[in-house]
C-alpha positions as CSV (number, residue, x, y, z in Angstrom):
1,M,-20.5,-21.7,40.9
2,S,-21.1,-18.4,38.7
3,I,-19.8,-18.2,35.4
4,A,-17.1,-15.8,34.5
5,M,-18.4,-13.1,32.1
6,T,-15.1,-11.0,31.4
7,I,-14.3,-10.8,27.6
8,Y,-10.6,-10.2,26.8
9,V,-10.1,-8.3,23.8
10,A,-6.5,-8.9,22.5
11,G,-4.1,-7.7,19.7
12,T,-1.4,-5.5,18.8
13,F,-2.3,-1.9,19.9
14,D,0.5,-0.3,17.8
15,T,-1.2,-1.5,14.5
16,K,-4.9,-2.3,15.6
17,G,-5.8,0.0,18.4
18,D,-8.9,1.5,16.9
19,E,-10.4,-1.9,15.6
20,L,-9.6,-3.2,19.2
21,C,-11.2,-0.2,21.0
22,Y,-14.2,-0.6,18.5
23,V,-14.9,-4.1,19.5
24,A,-14.7,-3.4,23.0
25,E,-17.1,-0.6,22.7
26,L,-19.7,-2.8,21.0
27,I,-19.3,-5.4,23.7
28,R,-19.5,-3.0,26.6
29,A,-22.6,-1.6,24.9
30,Q,-24.2,-4.9,25.6
31,S,-23.4,-4.3,29.3
32,M,-20.6,-6.9,29.1
33,P,-17.4,-6.4,30.8
34,A,-14.4,-6.2,28.3
35,V,-10.6,-5.9,29.0
36,L,-8.3,-4.5,26.4
37,V,-5.0,-6.4,26.2
38,D,-2.0,-5.1,24.4
39,L,0.3,-7.8,22.7
40,S,2.6,-5.2,20.9
41,T,6.2,-6.3,20.7
42,A,7.4,-3.1,18.8
43,K,5.6,-0.1,20.4
44,P,3.6,-0.9,23.5
45,S,0.7,1.3,24.0
46,A,-0.5,3.0,27.2
47,D,-4.3,2.9,25.9
48,A,-5.0,-0.8,26.7
49,D,-6.4,-1.7,30.1
50,I,-3.4,-4.2,30.3
51,D,-0.2,-3.0,28.8
52,A,2.1,-5.2,26.8
53,R,4.9,-5.0,29.4
54,E,2.4,-6.6,32.0
55,V,1.8,-9.4,29.7
56,A,5.3,-9.8,28.8
57,G,6.2,-10.2,32.3
58,F,4.5,-13.5,32.4
59,H,7.2,-15.0,30.2
60,P,9.7,-17.3,32.1
61,G,12.4,-15.2,31.0
62,G,10.9,-11.9,31.9
63,V,10.2,-8.8,29.9
64,A,13.5,-8.8,28.1
65,A,12.7,-12.2,26.7
66,V,9.8,-10.8,24.6
67,F,11.2,-7.3,23.8
68,T,14.1,-8.7,21.8
69,G,14.2,-6.4,18.7
70,D,13.6,-9.4,16.6
71,R,10.0,-9.6,15.4
72,G,10.3,-13.4,15.0
73,S,11.6,-14.3,18.4
74,A,9.4,-11.6,20.0
75,V,6.2,-12.8,18.6
76,S,7.0,-16.4,19.8
77,A,7.8,-15.3,23.2
78,M,4.8,-13.2,23.5
79,G,2.6,-16.0,22.7
80,V,4.2,-17.8,25.6
81,A,3.6,-14.7,27.8
82,F,0.0,-14.2,26.8
83,E,-0.9,-18.1,27.3
84,R,0.5,-17.7,31.0
85,F,-1.1,-14.4,31.5
86,I,-4.6,-16.0,30.6
87,L,-4.1,-18.9,32.6
88,S,-3.4,-16.8,35.6
89,R,-6.8,-15.0,35.3
90,D,-9.9,-16.3,37.2
91,D,-12.4,-14.1,35.4
92,V,-12.1,-15.2,31.7
93,G,-15.6,-15.6,30.4
94,G,-14.1,-15.6,26.7
95,I,-11.5,-14.0,24.2
96,I,-11.8,-12.2,21.0
97,G,-8.6,-11.5,19.1
98,L,-7.8,-9.5,16.1
99,G,-4.7,-10.2,14.1
100,G,-2.6,-10.9,11.0
101,S,-0.4,-14.0,10.8
102,G,1.8,-12.9,13.7
103,G,-1.2,-11.7,16.1
104,T,-3.3,-14.8,15.3
105,A,-0.3,-16.9,16.2
106,V,0.0,-15.1,19.7
107,V,-3.6,-14.9,20.6
108,T,-4.7,-18.4,19.4
109,Q,-1.8,-19.8,21.5
110,A,-3.5,-18.5,24.6
111,M,-6.9,-19.6,23.3
112,R,-5.7,-23.4,22.8
113,A,-4.7,-23.4,26.4
114,L,-8.3,-22.9,27.8
115,P,-10.9,-25.7,28.3
116,V,-13.1,-26.7,25.7
117,G,-16.4,-24.7,25.7
118,T,-14.7,-21.5,26.6
119,P,-15.9,-18.9,23.9
120,R,-13.0,-17.9,21.6
121,V,-13.4,-15.9,18.3
122,M,-10.3,-14.9,16.2
123,V,-10.9,-12.2,13.6
124,S,-7.8,-13.0,11.1
125,T,-6.5,-12.1,7.8
126,V,-5.4,-15.8,7.5
127,A,-8.9,-17.3,8.5
128,A,-9.6,-18.0,4.8
129,G,-6.9,-20.4,4.4
130,N,-5.6,-23.8,6.4
131,V,-6.1,-22.6,10.2
132,S,-5.1,-26.1,11.6
133,A,-2.0,-24.8,13.0
134,Y,-4.0,-22.0,15.0
135,V,-7.0,-23.9,15.9
136,G,-5.6,-27.3,16.9
137,P,-8.2,-29.8,18.3
138,N,-10.1,-26.9,19.8
139,D,-13.4,-25.3,19.3
140,I,-11.9,-21.6,18.3
141,A,-14.2,-19.8,16.0
142,M,-12.1,-18.1,13.1
143,V,-13.5,-15.2,11.3
144,N,-12.2,-14.1,8.1
145,S,-11.4,-10.4,8.4
146,I,-12.1,-10.0,4.5
147,T,-9.9,-6.6,4.6
148,D,-6.6,-6.0,6.2
149,I,-7.2,-5.1,9.9
150,A,-5.7,-1.7,9.4
151,G,-8.3,0.9,9.8
152,L,-12.0,1.0,10.2
153,N,-14.2,1.1,7.1
154,R,-17.8,-0.1,6.1
155,I,-16.6,-3.7,5.6
156,S,-14.5,-3.9,8.6
157,R,-16.9,-2.4,10.8
158,T,-19.4,-5.0,9.7
159,V,-17.2,-8.0,10.3
160,L,-15.9,-6.7,13.6
161,A,-19.3,-5.9,14.8
162,N,-20.5,-9.5,13.9
163,A,-17.6,-10.9,15.8
164,A,-18.2,-8.7,18.8
165,N,-21.8,-9.6,19.0
166,S,-20.8,-13.4,18.6
167,I,-18.4,-13.3,21.5
168,A,-20.9,-11.3,23.7
169,G,-23.6,-13.8,22.9
170,M,-21.5,-16.7,23.4
171,V,-20.4,-15.6,26.9
172,R,-24.0,-14.5,27.9
173,N,-25.5,-17.7,27.1
174,R,-22.5,-20.0,28.0
175,R,-23.6,-23.4,29.0
176,E,-22.1,-24.7,32.3
177,A,-19.7,-27.5,31.9
178,E,-21.3,-30.9,32.7
179,Q,-19.7,-32.8,35.4
180,D,-19.3,-36.6,34.6
181,D,-16.5,-39.0,36.2
182,R,-17.1,-41.6,33.7
183,P,-14.4,-42.2,31.0
184,A,-15.5,-41.2,27.5
185,L,-15.0,-43.6,24.4
186,G,-14.2,-42.0,21.1
187,L,-14.3,-43.9,17.8
188,T,-13.0,-42.3,14.6
189,M,-12.3,-43.7,11.0
190,F,-9.7,-42.2,9.0
191,G,-9.4,-44.0,5.5
192,N,-8.9,-47.5,6.2
193,M,-7.5,-47.2,9.6
194,A,-9.8,-47.2,12.6
195,R,-8.8,-45.7,15.9
196,I,-10.2,-46.1,19.3
197,G,-9.4,-43.8,22.4
198,I,-10.5,-43.7,25.9
199,V,-10.1,-40.2,27.6
200,P,-11.1,-39.3,31.3
201,G,-14.5,-37.8,31.9
């Protein structure tokens, strides 16, 4: 079975459109397919390949559940919608997201739903702090944006280029998952408490 190669470039176009397009251009320059996804909850853009209303339509409550006019509930609902959107696709080679705290919460919710080994890179203004709530027990690569993601400059271009090249390399050189039906045994030690867990293959 061939490995999916499409890279989804996700974020809020109403505030980070230029940066998202820049990342997509760099990925496409390496002959890799990139799909731009708008996750805006205030002013959806028509410039993305997948607009925010299409994504919002994947929420169980429909588009109206996302565009509530309240930022908190809208961001939370868009996270649910984007997760369901990503899981509906059969061509996901990887995801790269750009965001502040809200955008990071939305994009990483979908990232966490994907299998271990799926290339995932999140460029975020909160990546320098405690990111356990965003990453969880997953292999999501968090990249500190250094500057706010609010315009292209010599620093942001460098950080975004590194991130774009990283996701392109991950997807192009992705290793196929090994099939093993034997159960796995995990042993961990935390302080003076030993834990043993058995998980399916």
